[in-house]
C-alpha positions as CSV (number, residue, x, y, z in Angstrom):
1,M,13.1,12.0,-11.4
2,R,15.7,9.4,-12.3
3,R,17.0,9.6,-8.7
4,Q,13.5,8.9,-7.4
5,V,13.2,5.8,-9.5
6,W,16.4,4.3,-8.2
7,V,15.6,5.2,-4.6
8,A,12.2,3.5,-4.9
9,T,14.0,0.4,-6.2
10,L,16.5,0.3,-3.4
11,A,13.8,1.0,-0.8
12,L,11.6,-1.8,-2.1
13,I,14.3,-4.4,-2.1
14,G,15.3,-3.4,1.4
15,L,18.4,-1.3,0.8
16,P,19.4,0.5,2.9
17,G,17.7,-0.3,6.2
18,G,14.5,-1.6,4.7
19,A,12.9,-5.0,5.1
20,V,11.7,-7.4,2.5
21,I,8.0,-7.8,1.9
22,A,8.0,-11.5,3.0
23,D,10.6,-14.1,3.8
24,E,8.4,-17.0,3.0
25,P,7.5,-18.2,-0.5
26,A,4.4,-16.5,-1.7
27,A,1.4,-18.4,-2.7
28,K,0.4,-18.1,-6.4
29,P,-0.8,-14.5,-6.6
30,A,-4.5,-14.1,-7.0
31,R,-6.1,-12.6,-10.1
32,P,-6.6,-8.9,-9.7
33,S,-10.1,-7.9,-8.6
34,L,-9.6,-4.4,-9.9
35,P,-8.5,-4.4,-13.5
36,A,-5.8,-2.0,-14.7
37,G,-7.3,1.2,-16.0
38,S,-10.4,0.9,-13.9
39,I,-11.4,3.7,-11.5
40,P,-11.4,2.6,-7.9
41,D,-14.0,3.4,-5.4
42,D,-13.2,6.9,-4.1
43,E,-14.2,6.5,-0.5
44,L,-11.6,4.7,1.6
45,G,-12.7,5.5,5.1
46,K,-11.6,7.9,7.9
47,D,-8.1,8.7,9.1
48,L,-7.2,8.6,12.8
49,E,-8.4,12.2,13.2
50,G,-11.8,11.4,11.7
51,N,-11.3,13.0,8.4
52,K,-12.7,11.3,5.3
53,V,-10.0,9.9,3.0
54,R,-10.6,9.6,-0.7
55,V,-8.4,8.4,-3.5
56,S,-9.2,11.7,-5.3
57,D,-7.6,13.6,-2.5
58,Y,-4.2,12.4,-3.8
59,H,-4.7,13.0,-7.5
60,G,-1.4,13.7,-9.1
61,K,0.5,11.3,-6.8
62,V,1.0,7.6,-7.1
63,V,-1.2,6.0,-4.3
64,I,-0.7,2.6,-2.8
65,V,-3.7,1.3,-0.9
66,S,-2.5,-1.5,1.4
67,F,-4.9,-3.8,3.3
68,W,-3.1,-5.2,6.3
69,A,-3.6,-7.0,9.7
70,S,-1.4,-7.5,12.7
71,W,-1.7,-11.3,12.3
72,C,-0.4,-11.1,8.7
73,G,3.4,-11.5,8.8
74,P,4.0,-10.3,5.3
75,C,1.8,-7.3,6.0
76,M,3.9,-6.3,9.0
77,K,7.0,-6.5,6.9
78,E,5.5,-4.6,4.0
79,L,4.4,-1.5,6.0
80,P,8.0,-0.5,7.0
81,V,9.2,-1.1,3.4
82,L,6.4,1.1,2.0
83,A,7.2,3.8,4.6
84,N,10.8,3.7,3.5
85,V,9.8,4.1,-0.1
86,V,7.7,7.2,0.8
87,K,10.6,8.7,2.7
88,Q,13.0,8.1,-0.2
89,V,10.7,9.2,-3.0
90,G,8.9,11.9,-1.1
91,P,5.3,12.5,-0.1
92,D,4.8,14.9,-3.0
93,H,5.1,11.9,-5.4
94,L,3.8,8.9,-3.4
95,Q,1.1,8.3,-0.7
96,V,0.5,5.0,1.1
97,I,-2.9,4.5,2.7
98,A,-3.1,1.5,5.1
99,I,-6.5,0.0,5.7
100,N,-6.8,-2.6,8.5
101,Y,-8.5,-5.8,7.6
102,R,-10.4,-7.9,10.3
103,D,-8.1,-7.1,13.2
104,E,-9.3,-7.1,16.8
105,Y,-9.1,-3.6,18.5
106,E,-6.1,-4.2,20.8
107,P,-3.7,-5.6,18.2
108,Y,-4.8,-2.9,15.8
109,K,-4.2,-0.2,18.4
110,Y,-0.8,-1.7,19.3
111,V,0.4,-1.7,15.7
112,L,-0.7,2.0,15.3
113,K,1.3,2.9,18.4
114,V,4.4,1.2,17.1
115,L,4.1,2.6,13.6
116,K,2.9,6.1,14.6
117,D,5.8,7.9,13.0
118,Y,5.5,6.3,9.6
119,P,4.7,8.5,6.6
120,I,1.6,6.5,6.0
121,V,-2.0,7.5,6.3
122,F,-3.6,4.9,8.6
123,L,-7.3,4.6,8.5
124,R,-9.6,4.0,11.5
125,R,-10.4,0.4,12.1
126,D,-13.3,-0.8,10.0
127,P,-14.9,-3.7,12.0
128,N,-17.5,-4.4,9.3
129,S,-14.9,-4.4,6.5
130,N,-17.0,-2.0,4.4
131,T,-14.0,-0.7,2.4
132,A,-12.6,-4.2,2.0
133,K,-15.9,-5.3,0.6
134,R,-16.0,-2.4,-1.9
135,Y,-12.5,-3.3,-3.0
136,R,-13.3,-7.0,-3.1
137,V,-10.6,-8.0,-0.7
138,K,-10.5,-11.8,-0.3
139,G,-7.0,-12.1,1.2
140,I,-4.0,-10.1,2.4
141,P,-1.5,-8.7,1.9
142,R,-3.4,-6.8,-0.7
143,M,-1.8,-3.8,-2.6
144,I,-3.6,-1.7,-5.1
145,I,-1.4,0.8,-6.9
146,I,-3.2,3.8,-8.3
147,G,-1.5,6.0,-10.9
148,R,-1.2,9.8,-10.9
149,D,-4.3,9.8,-13.1
150,G,-6.5,8.2,-10.4
151,K,-6.8,4.8,-12.3
152,V,-5.8,1.4,-11.0
153,A,-2.4,0.6,-12.4
154,A,-1.9,-2.8,-10.5
155,D,-3.7,-5.0,-8.0
156,H,-1.8,-7.7,-6.1
157,T,-3.0,-10.2,-3.5
158,G,-0.8,-12.8,-1.7
159,Y,2.6,-11.7,-2.9
160,G,6.0,-12.2,-1.4
161,E,9.7,-11.6,-2.2
162,G,9.3,-13.1,-5.6
163,M,7.1,-10.2,-6.6
164,I,9.7,-7.5,-5.7
165,P,11.0,-7.1,-9.3
166,V,7.4,-6.6,-10.6
167,L,6.5,-4.1,-7.8
168,V,9.7,-2.2,-8.4
169,E,9.0,-2.0,-12.2
170,E,5.4,-0.9,-11.6
171,L,6.4,1.8,-9.2
172,N,9.3,3.0,-11.3
173,T,7.1,3.3,-14.3
174,L,4.4,5.2,-12.4
175,L,6.8,7.5,-10.6
176,A,8.4,8.5,-13.9
177,Q,5.1,9.4,-15.5
178,K,3.8,13.0,-15.7
179,I,0.1,13.7,-15.4
């Protein structure tokens, strides 16, 4: 487990071969909409094959729910970093679920084509933002980290490079925990 913690740290900061979350200064992070310890809405949407995806499907793993869009520069840098973390830590311990936020169909489709081999569960486009509304998304990038117990551990909106130490600490803590 100790190896996983260090690997997650290196993957998040972009070593080796990763990217950083954002290279512009982050705006002041927004207050979390989902308080730590709360139970998130279980229904996330459908994956690209049409299967329902629920938070409870991944009980026992750390889950990162990431709201993204093709027009969001930090989001496009974040997805490869998260994919690298999953590759390093292992899909038995960490699952990333990427939910598109207010993208037009063609850019959404293009990003999926480019990122098709990433170890991330991409959900079908949600043109009415139903999941975003249930998760009270007001801006992106938005990352909700859910612990192995199915409860919200952290909720971040509008973060950048300055948040990397906090994200590393949160992931390391959660990955080290047993159910």
